[in-house]
N, C-alpha and C positions, 0 to 999 in steps of 0.2 A: 245545487249550490245556492246559498243564501244571498240576499241582496248585498250584504256586507262583503261577501266573498267574490262577487261577480267582477270580472276584469273590467276596469274602466278604460284601459288603453292597451292596445297591442302594437308594438313598434317593430318595424323591420329595421334592424340596426346592422351596419357594416361592422363586423367583428374580426379581430385577428384570430388565427387558428389557436385553439386552446387545448390543453390536455384534459380529457374528461374520462374518468374511470379507466385509465390506462391506454386509451385509444385516441389518436388524433381525430378530432371531429369538428366540423364547421357548425357553429350555432347561428342559425339564420334569424331568429326572432326571439324577443323577450316579451313576457306578459307582465303588465303592471296591475296589481291588485291593491285596492285601498281598504283600510280598516279590516284586515283579516283577523278574526278573533282567535284568542288562545285562552284556555282556562287554566288558572294556577291550581296548585294543590289545595288551597283553601277556598276555591270556588270563585275567585275574582276573575273577571274577563278583561284581558289586556288586548289591545288592538295594534296591528302593525301594517305598514305599507310594505309591499313585497314586489321586488323586481326579480322574475325567475325565467328560466328558459321555457319557451313554448313546447319544446320537445327535448328529451334527454335530461341529463343531470349536470350539475355545476357545483363547484365549491362555493361556500356561502360566507358573506361578511355580515356581521351583526352590528347594529347601533341601537343602544337603549337610551331613550330621549325624554327629558322632562320639559323641554322647551318648545314642543310642538313639532312633530315629525313632518307636518305639512309645510313647514317654513322653508325659506330659501335654502337650497343646498342640503337641507336636513341637518344642519350643523348650527352650533351656537355662534360660530365665528367663521371667517374665511380661512381658517387655519388648516382645513382638511380638503382633500380633493372632492370633486362633485360626484354624486351618485353615478352619473352617466359615464364618468371616467372608469369606474369599476365595472359597470355593466358592459361597456365596450371592450374591456379586458377579459370578459368571459366569466364574471362573477355574478352569482345571485346576491341580492342585498335585501336584508330584512331590517326595517327601521321601526322600532316599537316605542309607542308612548309608554312612559313609566307608569307604574301604579298611581292612580289618582291624578294623572296629568292628561289634560285635553280629552282624547277619545277613549282612554282606558278607565275602567271602573276602579272603585276602591278609594282609599285615602292616601294622599301623598305625605310622607315623612322622609326628609332627606336621608339617603343612604341605608335606612334600616332594612328594607326589603330587597335590596338589589342582588344579594347573593342568591337567595332562594328563587326570586323571580327569574334571574338569569339561568339558573339550573333548569327551571321549568321550560324556558324558551329553548334551551338546548335539547331537551327531551322532545319537545314539539317538533323540532327540526327533523329528528330521526323518523318521524311519521310521514314526512313529505316525500312524494315519489320523485321530485326533482333534485333532492339533496344527495350529494355524492359521498357524504360521510366526513367531510373536512370543513372546518369552520375557523374563521378569524374574526377579529372585531377592530373597529376603528372609531374615531370621534374625538372631539375636543372638550376640555373642561369637565363638567359633570359627566359627559359622555365617555371621557377617559377613565373617570373613577369607576363607572359601571364595568369597564373592561377588567380592572383589577378584581372586581367582584367575581367575574367569570373565571378568572384563574384560580380563585379560592373555592369555587364550587365543585360539584361532582359531575357536571354535564360532560357527556362524551364528545370526542371529536375535535376539541379545541387545539389548534396548532400554533397560533401566534396572535398577538395583540399589538395595536399601534396607538397607545394613548398620547394625545397631544395636549400640551399645557394642562397637565393633570398630575396629581400626586396621590399616594396611598394613605398619607397621614392627614387627617382632617383637622387636627388641632394646629400644630405648628406649620402645616402645609397650606393653610387657608384661613380659617376663621380667627386664629390667634397667630402671633408672630413666634419666631424661634426663641424670642426672649420673653414671651408671656403677655405682651400687650394685645388688647383686642384690636383686630383689623377692622376698625370702625366703618370706614367708608364702604368697603365691600360687603360687610355684614348688613348695613342699613340698605344699601342699594339692591343687593340680591334678594333680600327678604321682601322689600317693597315690590319688586318684580314678581316674585313667586307668589306672594299673597294676592297680588292683583290678578295673576293667572287663575288662582283658585276661585276668587270672587267672580271672575268672568265665566269660568266653567260652570259654577253653581247657577248663574243666571241662564246660561245657554241650555243647561240640562234641566231647568225647572226646579232645581233644588232650592233656589232663593228667588225672591221677587224684589228684594231691596238692593238698589244699586249704589247706595250712599258710600259703603266701604270701598267699592271699586273706584268711584269717582275721587275719593280722598286719596287712595293709593296712587292712581294714575296722575292726579294733580301733584302729589308729592314728588313723583319721579321727574316732573318737568323742572324741578330745582333740586337735584340730588344733593348738592352741598348743604342745603337747609335741613336735609334729613339728619345731619350729624349734630345739629345745634342743641336739641332738647336735652336737658338733664332733669332728674336722673335718667340715664339711658334706659334703665329697666322699666321706667314708667313712660316710655315713648308714646306720644299721643296717636301715632299712626301704626306702629309696629307692635306695641305691647298688648297682644290679643290672646295670650294664653297658648300660643303655639310654640314651635321649636325655637324661635328667636328668644323667648323667655328662658327656655332650657339652656341655651348656650350661655346666656348671661349668668345663670345660676351656677354655672360650672366654670369659673375663670381659671382654676388650676387644672393641670393635666391629671385629672382624677380618673376613677374607673369608668365614668360616663364616656370620657374621650378614649380611654385605653381600649375599650371594647370596639371602638370604631377605627382604631389605628391599624390599618392593614399593612403598614410598613413593617410591623413586627412579625408579619407572617410571610414575608417575601421568600423565605426559605421553602415555602410550599409551592412556589410558582415553578412550573416545569416547562413552560413554553417561552420562546424568544419574545422579546419586547422591543419594539421600535418606539423610542421616546423622543418626541419632538417638542421643543420649548423655545422661549425667548428670553434674552437677557433682562428684559424689563417686564417679564410676566410675574404675577404675584405668586406663582407656584414653583418658580424655577429652582429655588434652593432645595426644596424637598424632592422635586423631580430628578435633579441631578443626584441627590443622595439616594433615591430609589434605584437609579442606574448602578451606582456603586454597590448597593446592597445585592442587587441581582447578579452582578458580576462576581461577587465574593460568596454569596450565600444561596444563589438560585438552586432549585431542587433537582436540576439535571445539568449535565455538561452542556447540552444544547442550549438551555436557557442562559447559562453563564457565558458561553462562547459566541452565541449567535445574536445576542441582544445588541442593539445599536442606539446611539445617542446623536441627535441633531439639535443644535442650538443656534438661533439667528438673532438679529438685532430687532426683535419684535416685542410688543406688549401683548396683553390678553386679547385685544381686538384688532389692533393695527399691525398688519403683516406686510406693509409696503416698504418698511425700512426708511420711511421719510417722516420726520417730525418737524414742528415749527422751528426748533432751535438746533436741530442736527439732522443732516441727510446722509445716509450711509451708502449711497450710490446705487447704480442700476443693478448690481449683483445681489442686492439685499433682499429683493422680493423673490422671484423664482417660483417654479411650479413644483408643488409637493406630490403631485400624482405619480411621477416616475419612481420616486423612492418608495412610496407606499406599494405600488404595483409590483415592483421588483422584489420587495420584501415578502409580499403575500405569494407571489409566484414561486419563490424559493421554498416557502414553508407549507403552502397548501397544495401546490401543483408538483413540487419536486423539481422545478426548473432552476438549475444553478445559474447565477449571473455570469456573464462573459468574463468579467473581472471581479475579484472579491470586493465586496462593499466594505468601506472603512468602518471600523468599530465606532469611531467618534468623528463627527464632522461639525466644526464650529466656525462661526463667523467672527473673525478677530477684528474688533473695532479699532479705530486709530489708523491702521493700514487698510481697513475696510475690505478685507479679503476672506474668502472661504479657505479653510485648511483642514486636511485630514490628519487624524491622530490615531495612535495605536491603542490608547486606553485613557481612562480617567480615574484619578488625577493624571495629568500628563506625567510620564515617567521621569522627565528631567526637571520636575518642579523643585525649586529651592525656596523654602519658606524663609523670608527675609524680614528682619525687624527694622522698621523705620521709627526711630525714637521721637517722642514729643519733647519739645523744649521751648522755652520762651523767657522773656524778662518779666513775666507776670502780667502781661497785657495782651493775651491772644485774642481778645474779643474783636469781632468783625474781620473782614478780609484785609483791612488796613492795620491790624494788630501786629504784634511781634512774635506770633507763634510760628515755629519752624518744625520741619521734619528732617532728621539726619540719621545716617547709618551708624555713626558712632554713639555709644551710650554716654549721655552727659553725666559728668560727675557731680555737678552742682544741683542741689535740690531747689525746686521752684514749684509754683502752682498758679493756676488761673481759676477765676470764679465767674459764674454766671447765675442769673436769677431766672427761675422758671415760675411764671405766674399762670395758673390754669385759666384765668380770665383773659389772657392774652398769649395763647400758645403760638409757637412758631408755625407758620402756615406750610402745608405740604407744597413742595415745588419739585415735581417729578418723582419717579420711582416706579415700583412694581405694585400697582393697585388698580382698583376700579372705583368709580366709573371712568370711562375713557373720555376725559375732558382735556382740551389743550391747556398746557401750563400745569396740569395736575399729574399727568402720567408720562412716563418715559423720560428721555433725556431733556432736561430743562436748564437753561442758564441760571445759575445760582445767584447771580447778582440781584435777583428779585428779593432775596432774603438774607444774603450774607453780610449786609451792612447793619443788621440788628445786633445789639449788645449781648443778646442771649445766645449768640453763635460764637464758638471758639474755632478759629481757623489756624491750622498748622500746615504750612506750605513748604515744600521742598525747593531746592535751588533750581534754576533754569537748567534743563537737561542739555548736555552736549552729545549724548548718545541715546538711542532708543532704549526704553525699558518696557518689557512685556510683562503684564500681570494677567495670568489665566488660572482661575481656580477659586476656591473658597477664601474669603477675606474675613479677618476678624480684628477687633481691637482689644488688647489687654491693657487695662487702665486702672490706676489707683484713684479712688474717689471717696469723698465724704460729703455729707449733706446735713442741713439743719433740721431735716424731718426724718421720720421713721421709714419713709418709702418715697421714692421718686423714680424718674426714668433717665436713662442715658441713651442718646441717639448718636449714631456715627455714620458718616457718609463719605465715600470715596469719590473724589472730584478730579477731573482732568482740566487743568487751567491752560487755555490756549494763548498763543502769543498776543492775540488781539484783545485779551481780557475776558473772553467768554470762559465760564466755569461750568462744565457739563458733568452732571452726576452720572456715576457708573453703577454703583450698588450701595445699599445702605442697610441699617438694622437698628434695633432698639432692644434694650434690656430693662425690664421692670425689676428694680433692684431687690424686691422681695423674693424674686426667683433667681437670684445670683448663684445659688447652689443647687436648686432643683425646681423644675416646673411643677412638680407634684407636691412639694412640701415647702410652702413659702415661709420665709424668715424675715421679720422686720429688722431694721437697722437700729443701731444706737446713734443718735444724732452726734455728729462730730467725729465719730470713729472712722478710720480709713480702712477701706476694703479694696482688695484686688479683685476685679471682676473681668469677665470676658463678654464682649458685645458681638454676637454673630452678625455679619454684614452681608450675608448671601454670597453670590457668586458672579463672576464676570470674566470677560476676556477683552483686553484692551492693550494696545501699544501706545505708551506715552512717547510721543515723537520728540526729536531735538527741538528745543525752543519752548517746549511745554513744561509744566510743573505738576508734580503730584501733590494733592492737597487732601487733608482730612478735616472734615467739619464735625464738631461735637456740640450737642445741645441737650435740651431736656424734654423736647416735644417734637412731634411731626404730625400736625393735625390738619385734616381729618383722616390721614392715612391710618393713624392709630388713635385710640381714645386718649383723652387727657388724664393723666394721673392726678388724683385728688390730693396726693401727698400726705394723707391722714393715716394710712395703713388700714383703712376700712374697706368695705366692699364697694369698689369704685362705681360700678354700674348703679348702685343704690343711692349715690350721693348727688345732691344738687350743687350747682355752681357756687352758691353762697356757702356751702359747707366746706369747700376746698380751701387749702392754704398754700401760701407761697413757699417754694423751696429754694434755698441758696446752696448751690452745688459747687464743690471745689474739685478740680482735676489736678492731681499731684503727679510730678514727673521728675526724673533725674535722681542720681544717687541710688539709695536703697529702694526707690520707688520708680523703676524703669518702665513707665507707660510707653507702649509701642503699638504701632499699626503693623500687623503681620500680613505681608503680601506674598502670594505665590508667584515668584519671579521665574520666568523662562528665559534662559540665557543661551542663545544659539548663534 
């Protein structure tokens, strides 16, 4: 046995009885091996940490990791159970550094090698004498994406996956929005982190002796908001280094570059059950819930369609406590995710049926701040309801005259706002990274809703509760003074004390109003009916509260600022950008409306 394969620790662990190869067997000890090598089909050595039984066989759980398998809990966030919770439940765990990351050889390029490297890891498992022939996978964020890769590969033995805060679509599920705007803050922050990891690895492995790039990247991450300021974005002084960041900016449309990475289009090939766990304020929740719908309707086997599960809580990408500076969701919001994971894997890897059937959908309903079990998604009793925009022509700011009403107004009217790229509306909450107070999650909108570039349409004070659970969208008639600009939309719960807490939001880059793949510029002054996707939520607007829609032209740095010129936005400097005057038309033959999935029980 080589030094890399030698066990560094052998632990005597009290374990429950587990089913192993058809016979009930007590597993007395597990062996921990660090940096166990595996050679891929193209000769690259990848290394894994392995927790395996000292004797006998066990079902195995895989984690494929670009963030350092030796880190705390072996996860990108606190969103998944600890390794020991799985070991104590009788599972072997294999946690592998991705190609080109930390202790694994090769070059790291996001997503490109994950299917084939996952296949090779599955084949390697079959050669281990402690492997019982059944395997699952778990992990959060990028670690969830690698699980989707496993389902699309040819590796034997895969029985189930549990991707957390992860989606199969890398364009509108992560780096760009559902409406085509660049998700600027996460793109800059994540790439600074990953490029920094690469520079550190190069120094540690003797590939480089120059630490200047590492110092620059680590220094930039100390002020992540400043990472979003440079223009042109494509000439970023810290990130424009000829790697994948440049590729992403070169492909702002949903073109073949992105379509080849869109695994959501291949969910019909997925034959194993999926336990999808996400958060209402997570940046991937829209596509993650959409992935669940896809596997329920198009999964490759009846087991995949019927046994997949969805869990959504009041969390963002990092914070899983349910507690935020402007909104606390109560003691039920946190909770232990180990039992649901172990029960799911016990059923599909060990054949142990749960004592009571697990709910297909389990969601945390905000407002009433309670967990609830559902039979399917979308909820079968969903009633998509139009809330019409109307005003006297002055909906600007929270003190304007914009209203929401169920009746379609017959009188035509409009509201205008000016979007200046040199003074974009600051991001105040939502589903994004980095995880900074006031930037992410539920935030009181009073920090921004007094600006004249925000149109506020507010419903009456409620006398009865209104539940909204599902995908939200804005269908709106707009015109602009420029050939391109953005429309943002945000659903807000206005409390009796004046707090205005955001629930979900979205953006549409108007060149993509008809297609993310084939942009079309506008004719200045012409009115267009467009749909702004606003992601997904579950909230009960309580009596005394009001439902509000906020509309604007920017949400920076959550999304990049539109230059309004119709050109390649990432290549334009701030001085090249122009001001856009945008008009929202409503009433009469232009019935602009907020479409809410109302649950009336």
